[in-house]
N, C-alpha and C positions, 0 to 999 in steps of 0.2 A: 214475817214469813221466813222462818229460819230452817233451811234444809241441810245444814251441816250436820254430819253424824257426831254424836257425842263421843268423847274419848273411849268409852267402853264399847260402843257400837263399832267404832273404827278398828279397835283391837280385835273384836270378834270377827269382823269382815276379813281382816288380814289373815286371822287364824283359819277361817273356813277356806279361804282361797289357797292357802299353803297346804292345808290337808287335802284338798281336791288335787292340787298339782302333784303332791308327793305320794298319795295313797290311792286316789280313785282313778285319775287319768291314766296311769300306767296299766290298769287292769280292765278298764271299762270296755274297750273294743273287744277284748277277748271274752268278757262276760256275755255281751250281747251275741257274739258269734256262737258261743256254747249253748245259750238258750235257744237260738235258731236251729242248731243241730239237733237238740233234744226234740223240738217240735217237728222237724223234718223226719226224724227216726221213729216218731210215734211214742216217744217217752214223755214223762211228766215234766212239762216246762214250768209248772206253777209252784213247785217246791223251791224256795229260794236256795241258790247255790251257797255253799259254806263261806265263800269269800264275803258275801253280804253280811253274814253274822260276825265275821272277823272285823270287817270295817266298822260296823255299828258298835261293837264292843270298844274299839279303839276311840271312836268319836266320843262315846259316853265317858270313857276314862279321861279324855282331854277336856271335858266340860263343854263340848260342842254338841249339845243334846237338848231337844225341845226349845230351840232358840225362839220359836214363835210365841211363847208364853206372853200374854199381854200384860203390860204394867198395870197394876191395880187389881188384877184378877187372879194373879198367880198364887196367892196365899202361901201355904207351906210347900206347894209343889215345886216351886223354883229351887228351893233348897234340897229337896229330896231327889228330884228328877230333872232339875233345870240346868241352866247355863252358869258359867263362871260368874261369881258375884251374887248369885242367889236371888236375883229379882228379875222382873219381866222387862220387856222392851216396848217402847212406843212403836206405832206404825212407822213413823219416819225413821226410827233407828233400825227397825227390822228390815226395811225396804232394801238397803244395799246388801244385806246378808242374803236375802232371798234372790237378789239379782246374781250374786256370785254362785249360789246353788243352781240357779237355772242354766248355767253353762253345761251342766251334766244331768242326764236323765236319771242317774243313779243317786246323786247327791242328796236330794230331799229325803229319801228313804234312809239313807245312811245316818243322817242327822236327826231322824225321827220327826221330820218336818214336812211329810208328804201329805197331800190331800187324798182322801177325805178326813184322815185322822186328825189333822190340825183343826179343821172346822168342827169336827165332832167333839174334840177335847175342849174347844172354846165354848161350845153349847153346854157341856157338863160343868165347866168352870163357872160360867155366868148364870146358868139357870138350873143346874142340877141340885138335887137334895143331897144332904150328907151321905145318905145310904147309897144313892146313885153314884156319887163320886167315889166312895169307898169301893163299891163293887166293880165299877167300870173305868173310872178315870185313872185310878192308881195303876192298874195293870197296863192301860193304854199308854200313860206317860213313861212307865217303866220299860216299854217295848215288849212286853210279855204277850200282848194280844194286838190284833188289828180290828178295824171296824169298817162299816159301810154306811152309805147314806142313801135312802130310798125315797125319792120324791117324784121323779119323772114317770109317766105312765105311757104304755103303747097305744091305748085305745082313744086317747083324747089329745088335743093340742096343748101340750104342757108348757108352752110359752106363756099361757094364762094359767097360773097355778090354781086359780079357783075352779078350774074345770075338773080337777082330779076326782076320781070315782072311788078309790079305796076307802073303805069305812073303817073306823076305829070307835066302836060303840061301847059305852059303859054298860056292863051287865053285872050289877051288884058290885062286888069288890074286884071285878076283873074287867079287862078291855078285850073286846073280840074284834079281830082284824080280818077283813076279807077284801081281796082285790089283787091287782097285779102291778108290779113296778118293773121298769127296765132302766138301763144305763145306771145301775146301782153300783157305783164305783167302790172297789175294795172287797167286794163279796167273793172274788176268786182266790183271794189269799188263804192259804191253809190255816193261818192263825186268826182268821176273822171270826170273832166270837160275839159281836153285838152289832145290831142294825138300828139306826135311828130312822123310824119310818113316819112319814107325814100322811095323815088321812083325815077324812070327814068325821067329826065326832058329834056335831049338832047341825044337821041340814037346815034347821029353822032359824039359826042365828044369822046375823048379817054376814056378808061374804068374807069379811076378814076376821071373823071369830068362829067360823065353822070348823076349824081344823085344829088338830092336836099333833104333837110329836110324841112318839111312844118308842121306848127302848125294848127291842125284841131280841132276846138271845138267839143266835144263829141256829141252835139245835132245837128250838121250840117246835113241837109237833105242828104240822100244817105249813111250815115254812119249807118251800122247795125251790132250789135254783133250777130253772127250766133249761137254761143254756147260757153260755158265755158269749158275749157279742164281740165281734172284731170291728175295729175302726180302720177302714180302708185296708183291711188284711192284717192289721196289727192288733194283737190281743192284750198288750200292756201287762204282761206277766211281771211281777207276781200279784199285782192288784186285781186287775180285770174289771170288766163292767158286765153285770149279769142281768138277766130277766128273771125275776123272783115272783113266785106265786104264794099268796097268803090265803089259806083256806081254813076258816074257823080257828085261827090262831088265838090263843088265850094267854094273856100275861096279867100279872097283878095290876090293879089300878094305879099303885104307886109308881109304876113304870112310865106314867105320863110325865113328860118334862115340864116343869113349872106350873102345871095345871091345865085343865081342858080349855080349848079355844085360844091358846096363845102361840100357835105355830107360826103365824105370820110375823108376830113380834120377834120370835126367836129367829126366824129365817133372816129378817132384816139385820139383826145383830150378828148373825153368823156370816152372812154373804158379803157384807161391806169389807171388812178386813180380808176375807178370803179372796176377793177380787183383786185387792192390792197385791196379795201374795202371788196370784196367778200372773198378774201383769208384770211384776218385777222379775219373776222367773223367766217370762217371755222375753224381757229385755236382755237378760243374761244369754238366753238362747240365741237371740238375734246378734248379740255381740260376738258370740262364738262362731256363728255362721259367717259374719263379715270377716272375722280373722281368717277362717279357712278359705274364704273367697280370695282375699288378698294374697295369702301365701300361694295358693294354687295359680292365681293369675300372674304372679311374678315368676314362678318356677317353670311354667309350661309356655312353649312357643308354638305359634301357627303362622303360616305365611311369613316367616322370617321375623316375627315380633313376639314379645311377651303378650299373652292374652289380654293383659290389662291395657295394652296400647292399641287394641283393636276396637273398632266400633265406638260405642259410647260408654265403654266399661269404666273409664275414669270418672265420668259424670255419675254413673250409677253408684260407684263407691262413695262419692261425695253426697249424693242424695241419701244413701243408707246412713251415713254418719250423722247428717243433719236430722233425719227421722228418728234415729235411736235417741239422740240427745234430747230432742223435743219431747219425746214420749216419757223419758225418764223424769224430766221436770214436771210433766203433766201428772204422772203417778205420785211424785213427792208432794205435789199440791193437794191431791186427793187424800194422801196419807196424813198430811198436816191437818187438814180440815176434819178428818175422822178423829184425830187426837184432841183437837180443840173443842169439838162440839158433838161428837158421835155421829151415828149413821144418818140422822135427819139433817145434819149440818152439811153433808157431803153427797146428798142424793144425786145431783147433777154430775158432780165431779167423778164419782165412782162409775156412773153410766157412761161418761165420756171416755174414761180409760178402757172400760170393758169393750167399747167399740173400736177405739183407735189403736190400742196396743196390739191385739192379735192380728189386725189387718196389716199393720206395719211389719210385724214379725214374719208373717206369711210372705210378704213381698221381699223382704231382705233374704230370707231363706231361699226363696224361689230364684233370686239372682245368684246366690251361692251355688245352688244346684246347677244352674245353667253354665257357670264357669267350670264346674266339674264334669260337664258332659254326661256321658252315659253313666259314669260312676256315681253321679249325684242322685240317680234314681235307685241305686243299689244299697244293700246293707254294708257295703265296704266303708261307707262314710255315714256319719250320724244325721245327714241332712234330711233324708226322706222321712225318718221318724220325727225329726224336729218340725218339718212342714206339717205332718199329720197332727202333731200336738197343737200347733198354732191354729190350724183349720178347725180342729174339734172344739177349741175354747171359744170360738166365734158362736158356738151353740151352747156350750156348757155354762151353767149359772146365768142363763137368759140369753136369747139370741140377739144379734146386732139390732134387729128391728125394734125389739121391746126397749132396749136401752136408748135407742135414738128417740123413741116415743117419750121416754122419761125426760130426756134433755129438752126436747121440743116443748113438752107440756110446762116445764118449769120456766123456760125462757119466755114462752108466750103468755104465761100467767103474770109476768111482770107488766104486761100491757092490757090486762083485764080479760084475756081470753078464757072462755069456760073450759072446764076439764074435758 
């Protein structure tokens, strides 16, 4: 079990960290404040501010672009749109890069490594036809368009994906989609051009072969964004999470990804690495929160002492350091098992990190908020938005309860327990 970063991964991790320190960190606070002012003034906060385009152009010029491309699946894309060296990275090698990116809410977008575009790109890389890749993957990796992923539905308990009701029925040489999705991440971006939509295509098949994933251009007649959703008051511009209605939406049958009935297979391949990415970014977010807490706790005094010398704050710092380090190793273990044997080899490990890491990050960020007092609740510091991210990811890509169920099922199965 080797967790050391390769020389190339170490070089990229350092380069990403330097880029964030020199180019993103100095402008990030002002960027978020400007977006907030646009929202308060009733102006359009969804159009990315010019600074984002400037940073993205600089990152691409430095080869810090599409760093998520998975080794073995990158094909010609790593050379055309990828990182320095022209090849993809293993999950273990990408993990420390994702952690560094996680220290900033802007950084993943700047490096063209933000969800859901990374997962959607991986779907097209691994399962897309040549035509699908040419039409949608090329511009997505070039940064010319954005994408959205439509899986969760408002009318059913989407923690069980087999509940979904949106239909995607073959009608001759077309697929007809009817239904409603929500929490469709990315649909608010003005450059969103393509939606990956999961729906029921054969209700008579077994529960894991009833569904298909379909590529639906954003401007297809019958696609309507009903509203943008806020997460605890935060709308996550410029990506956003929308409620989307599909009414008699017709697209060519060749827009089905990999063929009818393969949605669950595709989702399994998409979500495993994506959960590693989420968790490593959360570790970076927790690291940043702990750093802010330590600095604030040493600079501010109350009752004649630095805040860190009051109550149990020193013990809380120690607990946070232990928790972050433990979670990093847990994620690297999951990443290594994904690299060694694919999603089926790491089912329990991926579910373990999906439960443990967001909970850890939420607790560390909450401690940092407490050290910052009232300021920790405001937009003057990045902690309130960071806490919201950690809390939301306890539901995104499967709630805690579902992942605990997976871990328990696999563990009890070792002793002969029935599913």
